[in-house]
C-alpha positions in Angstrom: 61.7 -90.4 -63.8 64.1 -92.1 -66.3 63.2 -95.5 -64.8 59.5 -94.8 -65.1 60.0 -93.8 -68.7 62.1 -97.0 -69.4 59.3 -99.2 -68.1 56.6 -97.3 -70.0 58.7 -97.4 -73.2 59.3 -101.2 -72.8 55.6 -101.9 -72.3 54.6 -99.9 -75.4 57.1 -101.7 -77.5 56.2 -105.2 -76.3 53.8 -107.4 -78.1 50.5 -107.4 -76.3 50.8 -111.0 -75.0 54.3 -110.4 -73.8 53.9 -107.5 -71.4 55.2 -109.5 -68.4 58.4 -110.3 -70.3 59.0 -106.6 -70.6 58.2 -106.0 -66.9 60.6 -108.7 -65.8 63.4 -107.5 -68.1 63.3 -103.9 -66.9 62.9 -104.8 -63.2 65.8 -107.3 -63.3 68.1 -104.8 -65.0 67.3 -101.8 -62.9 66.5 -103.3 -59.5 67.9 -106.9 -59.4 64.4 -108.3 -59.1 64.4 -112.1 -59.1 60.9 -112.7 -60.4 57.6 -110.9 -61.2 54.2 -112.5 -61.5 50.9 -110.9 -62.5 47.5 -112.0 -61.1 44.3 -110.8 -62.7 40.9 -110.7 -60.9 38.4 -113.2 -62.4 35.0 -112.0 -63.6 33.4 -112.8 -60.2 36.1 -110.9 -58.2 36.7 -114.0 -56.2 40.1 -115.2 -57.4 43.3 -113.6 -58.6 44.4 -115.8 -61.5 48.0 -116.1 -62.6 48.9 -114.9 -66.1 50.9 -117.4 -68.1 52.3 -117.5 -71.6 49.1 -118.6 -73.2 45.3 -118.3 -72.7 43.9 -120.2 -69.8 45.5 -120.9 -66.4 46.2 -123.9 -64.2 46.0 -123.9 -60.4 43.9 -122.1 -57.9 45.6 -118.6 -57.9 45.0 -116.5 -54.8 41.7 -115.8 -53.0 40.6 -112.2 -53.5 39.6 -112.2 -49.8 41.8 -113.9 -47.3 45.3 -113.8 -48.8 48.0 -111.1 -48.8 47.5 -110.4 -52.6 43.8 -110.4 -52.0 44.0 -107.8 -49.3 46.3 -105.7 -51.6 43.7 -106.0 -54.3 41.0 -104.8 -52.0 42.9 -102.0 -50.2 44.8 -100.8 -53.3 47.9 -100.4 -51.1 51.3 -102.0 -51.7 52.5 -104.5 -49.1 56.0 -105.7 -48.5 56.2 -109.3 -47.2 59.5 -110.7 -45.9 59.8 -114.2 -47.3 63.3 -115.4 -46.1 65.9 -114.7 -43.5 68.4 -113.6 -46.1 66.4 -110.4 -46.6 64.5 -111.3 -49.8 61.0 -110.0 -50.0 57.8 -110.3 -51.9 56.3 -107.0 -52.8 52.6 -107.1 -53.7 51.5 -104.1 -55.8 47.9 -103.2 -56.9 47.5 -103.1 -60.7 44.8 -100.7 -61.8 43.9 -98.1 -64.4 42.1 -94.9 -63.4 40.4 -96.7 -60.5 39.5 -99.8 -62.4 41.0 -102.6 -60.3 42.6 -105.2 -62.5 44.8 -107.4 -60.3 48.1 -107.6 -58.4 51.7 -107.7 -59.4 54.0 -109.7 -57.1 57.7 -108.9 -57.3 60.4 -110.9 -55.5 63.5 -109.1 -54.7 67.0 -110.5 -54.1 68.8 -110.8 -50.8 70.0 -107.4 -49.4 67.8 -105.3 -51.7 66.6 -102.1 -49.9 63.0 -102.5 -50.8 61.9 -99.2 -49.3 64.4 -97.4 -51.7 62.8 -98.9 -54.8 59.2 -99.2 -53.7 58.1 -96.0 -55.5 59.6 -97.3 -58.8 57.8 -100.6 -58.3 54.5 -98.8 -57.7 55.0 -96.8 -60.9 55.8 -100.0 -62.8 52.5 -101.6 -61.6 50.6 -98.5 -62.6 52.2 -98.4 -66.1 51.3 -102.1 -66.5 47.7 -101.5 -65.6 47.3 -98.8 -68.3 49.0 -100.9 -70.9 46.9 -104.0 -70.1 43.8 -102.1 -71.2 45.4 -101.2 -74.5 46.8 -104.7 -75.0 43.5 -106.4 -74.4 42.3 -104.9 -77.6 44.7 -107.1 -79.6 45.0 -110.3 -77.6 42.6 -112.7 -75.8 45.3 -113.7 -73.2 44.1 -111.5 -70.4 40.4 -112.0 -70.9 41.0 -115.8 -71.0 43.0 -115.8 -67.9 40.2 -114.0 -66.0 37.6 -116.8 -66.4 37.5 -119.6 -63.9 34.7 -121.3 -65.9 33.1 -120.9 -69.3 31.2 -117.7 -70.0 27.8 -118.0 -71.7 27.6 -116.1 -75.0 25.2 -113.6 -73.4 27.7 -112.9 -70.6 30.5 -112.5 -73.1 28.5 -109.9 -74.9 27.6 -108.1 -71.7 31.2 -107.9 -70.4 32.5 -106.7 -73.7 29.9 -103.9 -73.6 31.0 -102.5 -70.3 33.4 -99.5 -69.9 35.2 -101.2 -67.0 34.4 -102.0 -63.4 35.6 -98.8 -61.9 36.8 -95.3 -62.4 38.3 -92.7 -60.2 39.1 -89.0 -60.5 39.2 -86.1 -57.9 35.5 -85.4 -58.1 34.1 -89.0 -57.8 34.8 -92.7 -57.6 32.7 -95.4 -59.4 32.6 -99.1 -58.6 30.4 -101.7 -60.2 29.8 -105.5 -60.4 27.4 -107.9 -62.2 26.3 -111.3 -61.0 26.0 -114.1 -61.9 29.3 -113.1 -63.5 29.6 -116.0 -65.9 25.9 -116.1 -66.9 24.7 -112.5 -66.8 22.0 -111.7 -69.4 20.3 -108.3 -69.6 21.8 -106.1 -66.9 24.3 -103.5 -67.8 25.9 -100.2 -66.7 27.7 -97.5 -68.7 29.4 -94.2 -68.1 31.1 -91.4 -70.0 33.5 -88.9 -68.4 33.7 -85.4 -69.9 35.4 -82.2 -68.8 32.3 -80.8 -67.1 29.9 -83.7 -66.9 29.6 -87.4 -65.9 26.8 -89.4 -67.6 25.8 -92.7 -66.0 23.3 -95.3 -67.2 21.9 -98.5 -65.7 20.0 -100.7 -68.2 18.1 -104.0 -68.1 16.9 -105.6 -71.2 13.8 -107.9 -70.7 13.9 -111.6 -71.4 16.5 -114.3 -70.9 19.8 -115.4 -72.4 21.0 -114.2 -75.7 17.7 -112.3 -76.5 18.1 -110.1 -73.4 21.8 -109.5 -74.2 21.0 -108.5 -77.8 18.3 -106.1 -76.6 20.6 -104.5 -74.0 23.3 -104.1 -76.6 20.9 -102.3 -79.0 19.8 -100.0 -76.2 23.2 -99.2 -74.9 24.7 -98.5 -78.3 21.7 -96.3 -79.2 22.2 -94.3 -76.0 25.9 -94.0 -76.8 25.2 -92.9 -80.3 22.8 -90.2 -79.1 25.1 -89.1 -76.2 28.1 -88.8 -78.6 25.9 -86.6 -80.8 25.7 -84.1 -78.0 22.0 -84.3 -77.4 20.3 -83.8 -73.9 19.7 -86.7 -71.5 15.9 -86.7 -72.3 16.6 -86.8 -76.1 19.1 -89.6 -75.6 16.3 -91.6 -74.0 13.9 -90.7 -76.8 16.3 -91.7 -79.6 17.1 -95.0 -77.8 13.4 -95.6 -77.3 12.8 -95.2 -81.0 15.6 -97.6 -81.9 14.3 -100.3 -79.6 10.7 -99.7 -80.7 11.5 -99.8 -84.4 13.2 -103.2 -84.0 10.7 -104.9 -81.7 7.4 -102.8 -82.1 6.7 -102.7 -78.4 7.1 -106.5 -77.8 10.3 -105.9 -75.9 11.6 -103.1 -73.8 14.6 -102.0 -71.8 14.4 -100.6 -68.2 16.8 -97.7 -67.9 17.9 -95.1 -65.3 20.0 -92.3 -66.9 21.8 -89.6 -65.0 23.9 -86.6 -65.9 26.1 -85.0 -63.1 27.7 -81.5 -63.1 30.9 -81.8 -61.1 31.0 -78.1 -60.4 27.5 -77.6 -59.0 26.4 -81.1 -58.0 23.2 -80.8 -60.1 22.0 -84.1 -61.4 19.6 -84.6 -64.3 17.6 -87.9 -64.2 15.5 -89.8 -66.7 13.8 -92.8 -64.9 12.6 -95.1 -67.6 12.1 -98.4 -65.8 13.0 -100.4 -62.8 16.6 -99.6 -61.6 16.7 -97.9 -58.2 18.9 -95.3 -56.6 19.7 -95.2 -52.9 21.4 -92.2 -51.3 23.7 -92.6 -48.3 24.0 -89.2 -46.6 24.9 -88.5 -43.0 24.6 -92.2 -42.0 21.0 -92.4 -43.4 19.9 -94.4 -46.5 17.1 -93.0 -48.6 15.5 -94.5 -51.6 15.3 -91.7 -54.2 11.9 -91.7 -55.8 11.6 -90.4 -59.3 8.7 -90.0 -61.6 8.6 -93.3 -63.5 8.4 -93.0 -67.3 7.9 -95.7 -69.9 10.8 -98.1 -70.4 12.7 -97.7 -73.7 10.8 -99.3 -76.6 7.5 -99.9 -74.9 5.5 -97.4 -76.9 6.0 -95.4 -80.1 7.3 -91.8 -80.0 7.5 -91.6 -76.2 8.5 -88.1 -74.9 10.9 -88.2 -71.9 11.4 -85.4 -69.4 14.4 -85.0 -67.2 14.0 -84.5 -63.4 16.6 -82.9 -61.1 18.2 -83.3 -57.7 21.3 -82.2 -55.9 24.3 -84.2 -54.6 26.6 -83.0 -51.9 30.3 -83.8 -51.2 30.4 -87.0 -49.1 27.3 -88.5 -50.7 27.3 -92.2 -51.6 24.9 -93.2 -54.4 24.1 -96.9 -54.8 22.2 -98.2 -57.9 20.6 -101.6 -57.9 18.7 -103.6 -60.5 15.5 -105.5 -59.8 17.5 -108.7 -59.4 18.8 -107.1 -56.2 15.9 -105.3 -54.6 13.2 -107.7 -55.7 15.0 -110.9 -54.4 13.0 -112.6 -51.7 14.3 -114.0 -48.4 14.4 -117.7 -47.6 10.7 -117.8 -46.5 9.6 -115.8 -49.6 7.9 -113.1 -47.7 10.1 -110.0 -47.8 12.1 -108.5 -50.6 15.7 -107.5 -50.1 14.9 -104.0 -51.1 12.3 -103.6 -48.3 14.7 -103.2 -45.5 17.8 -105.4 -45.9 19.3 -103.5 -48.8 19.3 -100.2 -46.8 21.0 -102.0 -43.9 23.6 -103.5 -46.3 24.4 -100.0 -47.8 24.7 -98.4 -44.4 27.1 -101.2 -43.4 29.4 -100.1 -46.3 29.9 -96.5 -45.1 33.5 -97.2 -44.0 34.5 -99.2 -47.1 36.0 -97.6 -50.3 33.4 -97.2 -53.1 35.1 -99.9 -55.3 34.3 -102.5 -52.6 30.7 -101.6 -52.1 29.1 -103.6 -55.0 30.8 -106.8 -53.8 29.7 -106.3 -50.2 26.1 -105.6 -51.1 26.0 -108.6 -53.4 27.5 -110.7 -50.5 24.6 -109.6 -48.3 22.2 -110.5 -51.1 23.6 -114.1 -51.2 23.2 -114.4 -47.5 19.7 -113.0 -47.6 18.5 -115.6 -50.0 20.1 -118.4 -48.1 22.8 -119.2 -50.6 20.3 -120.1 -53.3 21.3 -119.6 -57.0 20.1 -116.2 -58.2 17.1 -116.4 -60.5 17.8 -113.0 -62.1 20.8 -110.8 -62.9 22.0 -108.7 -60.0 23.7 -105.4 -60.7 25.1 -102.9 -58.1 26.9 -99.6 -59.0 28.4 -97.3 -56.3 29.2 -93.6 -56.9 31.1 -91.7 -54.2 30.7 -88.0 -54.8 33.3 -85.5 -53.7 32.6 -82.7 -56.2 34.9 -79.7 -57.0 36.1 -77.3 -54.3 
């Protein structure tokens, strides 16, 4: 316990851009660790990028798919790799915070080190680093800059800064999400808020292109947050956000939204369907598109009244949310949309994967479906694995 406290204390005291210096110092003093390197996942979740002493990075990093660090990132399980005959090892450790996968910490031990005896301490160190990274990112651009393999558009920068994260995990449920094109996303967005007896989840898509779509989505998401934090019901949240968008654009622009509120104790779900995002339910190896009564998108008309609908989730359910850039995408001959049949097959094919990996897998199927063509619209996938409370 003291070693864990030493690492946490050193990270808290370190300057935000010098977290790895603190990690190396503590691990060297307490475990004779030779080196420690941090790799953060890029925005597209394709590369693990090395963290240096300044913004930006050189080199190719590690693939997030077919390398040892990549497999550790995907499985979220530590892996010990023997690197020399003298007994030195490379220990690859997942770095995450409450289910939000951030990257991998690779630690090299000296000859003769009994890795199994210190593995628990190394896992704790990686976990402490993950939590401190989220705090440090408020005060430095280092970690955000490292994550980009190419330049983000201004619209994409605004969208990524608006997100709560790309994942969350607790005993009752797991959330995983991803946006594409990662470096040029425009209007698609997701948001969630975790409370003692409720989870609220929103999928939004501001109409238009580029910065205009991003600004519109920012307005709607912040209006929804303002209403939610005021303690009003889901239907009233939609009504207040609708008013904010309408007052600004007078019906010329609107935001498609799907808002949900989950009760972890009972599995009851409140829903306001105000636009195009869809929900697919995977239960007992069967995928069902959940049809809701469509109501007007936010901002389309003045003083719209919204009504919440209800359904029930069960332990073991997987809920997959997709934007129109996913289910409306046509195949190579332009005759069938991905959402007609292929999306359900892709979701069914994920039934053995952890929820955090589902969005990437569905988006991979989407790329194959359109023959590798550049996406013409934002593509958003969110996965919610529901366990509920005993």
